[in-house]
TORKOL-4160 file (C-alpha; in steps of 0.2 Angstrom, whole numbers, padded with zeros to 4 digits, m for minus):
132
<pt num="1" X="m0008" Y="0081" Z="0062"/>
<pt num="2" X="0002" Y="0080" Z="0047"/>
<pt num="3" X="0015" Y="0069" Z="0054"/>
<pt num="4" X="0003" Y="0057" Z="0063"/>
<pt num="5" X="m0004" Y="0053" Z="0046"/>
<pt num="6" X="0013" Y="0053" Z="0038"/>
<pt num="7" X="0018" Y="0039" Z="0051"/>
<pt num="8" X="0003" Y="0030" Z="0049"/>
<pt num="9" X="0006" Y="0029" Z="0030"/>
<pt num="10" X="0022" Y="0023" Z="0032"/>
<pt num="11" X="0016" Y="0008" Z="0044"/>
<pt num="12" X="0004" Y="0005" Z="0033"/>
<pt num="13" X="0016" Y="0003" Z="0018"/>
<pt num="14" X="0028" Y="m0007" Z="0027"/>
<pt num="15" X="0012" Y="m0019" Z="0033"/>
<pt num="16" X="0007" Y="m0021" Z="0015"/>
<pt num="17" X="0026" Y="m0022" Z="0009"/>
<pt num="18" X="0027" Y="m0038" Z="0022"/>
<pt num="19" X="0013" Y="m0046" Z="0017"/>
<pt num="20" X="0018" Y="m0046" Z="m0002"/>
<pt num="21" X="0037" Y="m0049" Z="0000"/>
<pt num="22" X="0037" Y="m0061" Z="0014"/>
<pt num="23" X="0034" Y="m0078" Z="0008"/>
<pt num="24" X="0020" Y="m0086" Z="0017"/>
<pt num="25" X="0010" Y="m0099" Z="0015"/>
<pt num="26" X="m0004" Y="m0098" Z="0003"/>
<pt num="27" X="m0017" Y="m0102" Z="0017"/>
<pt num="28" X="m0011" Y="m0089" Z="0028"/>
<pt num="29" X="m0010" Y="m0076" Z="0014"/>
<pt num="30" X="m0027" Y="m0080" Z="0008"/>
<pt num="31" X="m0035" Y="m0078" Z="0025"/>
<pt num="32" X="m0026" Y="m0061" Z="0028"/>
<pt num="33" X="m0029" Y="m0053" Z="0012"/>
<pt num="34" X="m0044" Y="m0045" Z="0019"/>
<pt num="35" X="m0035" Y="m0036" Z="0031"/>
<pt num="36" X="m0021" Y="m0032" Z="0017"/>
<pt num="37" X="m0037" Y="m0026" Z="0007"/>
<pt num="38" X="m0045" Y="m0015" Z="0021"/>
<pt num="39" X="m0026" Y="m0006" Z="0024"/>
<pt num="40" X="m0025" Y="m0004" Z="0005"/>
<pt num="41" X="m0043" Y="0006" Z="0007"/>
<pt num="42" X="m0034" Y="0016" Z="0022"/>
<pt num="43" X="m0019" Y="0017" Z="0016"/>
<pt num="44" X="m0029" Y="0027" Z="m0001"/>
<pt num="45" X="m0038" Y="0038" Z="0012"/>
<pt num="46" X="m0024" Y="0042" Z="0021"/>
<pt num="47" X="m0014" Y="0049" Z="0005"/>
<pt num="48" X="m0028" Y="0059" Z="0001"/>
<pt num="49" X="m0029" Y="0066" Z="0019"/>
<pt num="50" X="m0010" Y="0069" Z="0019"/>
<pt num="51" X="m0013" Y="0080" Z="0001"/>
<pt num="52" X="m0029" Y="0089" Z="0010"/>
<pt num="53" X="m0018" Y="0092" Z="0026"/>
<pt num="54" X="m0002" Y="0099" Z="0016"/>
<pt num="55" X="m0012" Y="0111" Z="0004"/>
<pt num="56" X="m0021" Y="0117" Z="0022"/>
<pt num="57" X="m0008" Y="0121" Z="0030"/>
<pt num="58" X="0001" Y="0129" Z="0015"/>
<pt num="59" X="0017" Y="0120" Z="0018"/>
<pt num="60" X="0031" Y="0128" Z="0008"/>
<pt num="61" X="0046" Y="0122" Z="0000"/>
<pt num="62" X="0053" Y="0104" Z="m0004"/>
<pt num="63" X="0046" Y="0097" Z="0012"/>
<pt num="64" X="0027" Y="0101" Z="0003"/>
<pt num="65" X="0033" Y="0093" Z="m0014"/>
<pt num="66" X="0038" Y="0078" Z="m0003"/>
<pt num="67" X="0020" Y="0078" Z="0007"/>
<pt num="68" X="0014" Y="0080" Z="m0009"/>
<pt num="69" X="0024" Y="0067" Z="m0020"/>
<pt num="70" X="0019" Y="0053" Z="m0002"/>
<pt num="71" X="0002" Y="0057" Z="m0003"/>
<pt num="72" X="m0001" Y="0056" Z="m0022"/>
<pt num="73" X="0009" Y="0040" Z="m0023"/>
<pt num="74" X="m0003" Y="0033" Z="m0009"/>
<pt num="75" X="m0018" Y="0038" Z="m0015"/>
<pt num="76" X="m0013" Y="0034" Z="m0035"/>
<pt num="77" X="m0009" Y="0015" Z="m0030"/>
<pt num="78" X="m0026" Y="0011" Z="m0026"/>
<pt num="79" X="m0032" Y="0023" Z="m0041"/>
<pt num="80" X="m0021" Y="0012" Z="m0052"/>
<pt num="81" X="m0025" Y="m0004" Z="m0046"/>
<pt num="82" X="m0044" Y="m0001" Z="m0049"/>
<pt num="83" X="m0043" Y="0008" Z="m0065"/>
<pt num="84" X="m0032" Y="m0006" Z="m0072"/>
<pt num="85" X="m0045" Y="m0020" Z="m0068"/>
<pt num="86" X="m0058" Y="m0008" Z="m0073"/>
<pt num="87" X="m0050" Y="m0007" Z="m0091"/>
<pt num="88" X="m0046" Y="m0025" Z="m0093"/>
<pt num="89" X="m0064" Y="m0029" Z="m0086"/>
<pt num="90" X="m0073" Y="m0019" Z="m0097"/>
<pt num="91" X="m0062" Y="m0020" Z="m0116"/>
<pt num="92" X="m0056" Y="m0038" Z="m0111"/>
<pt num="93" X="m0037" Y="m0035" Z="m0114"/>
<pt num="94" X="m0022" Y="m0029" Z="m0104"/>
<pt num="95" X="m0017" Y="m0013" Z="m0102"/>
<pt num="96" X="0001" Y="m0009" Z="m0095"/>
<pt num="97" X="m0002" Y="0010" Z="m0092"/>
<pt num="98" X="m0011" Y="0007" Z="m0075"/>
<pt num="99" X="m0003" Y="m0008" Z="m0071"/>
<pt num="100" X="0015" Y="m0001" Z="m0072"/>
<pt num="101" X="0008" Y="0015" Z="m0062"/>
<pt num="102" X="0002" Y="0005" Z="m0047"/>
<pt num="103" X="0017" Y="m0008" Z="m0047"/>
<pt num="104" X="0033" Y="0003" Z="m0051"/>
<pt num="105" X="0028" Y="0022" Z="m0052"/>
<pt num="106" X="0019" Y="0023" Z="m0036"/>
<pt num="107" X="0029" Y="0014" Z="m0024"/>
<pt num="108" X="0044" Y="0023" Z="m0029"/>
<pt num="109" X="0038" Y="0040" Z="m0028"/>
<pt num="110" X="0029" Y="0036" Z="m0011"/>
<pt num="111" X="0046" Y="0029" Z="m0006"/>
<pt num="112" X="0054" Y="0044" Z="m0013"/>
<pt num="113" X="0043" Y="0057" Z="m0004"/>
<pt num="114" X="0045" Y="0047" Z="0012"/>
<pt num="115" X="0063" Y="0048" Z="0013"/>
<pt num="116" X="0064" Y="0066" Z="0008"/>
<pt num="117" X="0052" Y="0072" Z="0021"/>
<pt num="118" X="0061" Y="0063" Z="0034"/>
<pt num="119" X="0076" Y="0069" Z="0030"/>
<pt num="120" X="0068" Y="0087" Z="0028"/>
<pt num="121" X="0062" Y="0086" Z="0045"/>
<pt num="122" X="0076" Y="0079" Z="0053"/>
<pt num="123" X="0088" Y="0091" Z="0045"/>
<pt num="124" X="0079" Y="0106" Z="0044"/>
<pt num="125" X="0070" Y="0105" Z="0059"/>
<pt num="126" X="0053" Y="0109" Z="0055"/>
<pt num="127" X="0040" Y="0105" Z="0066"/>
<pt num="128" X="0021" Y="0108" Z="0067"/>
<pt num="129" X="0014" Y="0120" Z="0079"/>
<pt num="130" X="0003" Y="0110" Z="0091"/>
<pt num="131" X="m0016" Y="0113" Z="0089"/>
<pt num="132" X="m0026" Y="0118" Z="0105"/>
């Protein structure tokens, strides 16, 4: 189950990054925005699910740290965007803290967590036990 949630997070991250970095026309980007907003919410929820599964399975060692980093970064991205907009809207000034978290820290943390978890699974053969 952890690997399934992990793979879904990676797929959604690729989809959102594709939408952000590939130069589509403004019309196409605006038409795809509702889908990307739904993907961002699913990304947030899957990040929380990954955190809960990691703690529930009592994964130990570096794999646990990489999975926690992946889950926290994916859920932290959405929270940082919401908090940035909330603080900016309520206090009428641009605050940089949550903006930098959302734009720089969370994606980098997510990528480090993904690469580390994949490396750990590939090199050390940590596999999940099948649930009946």
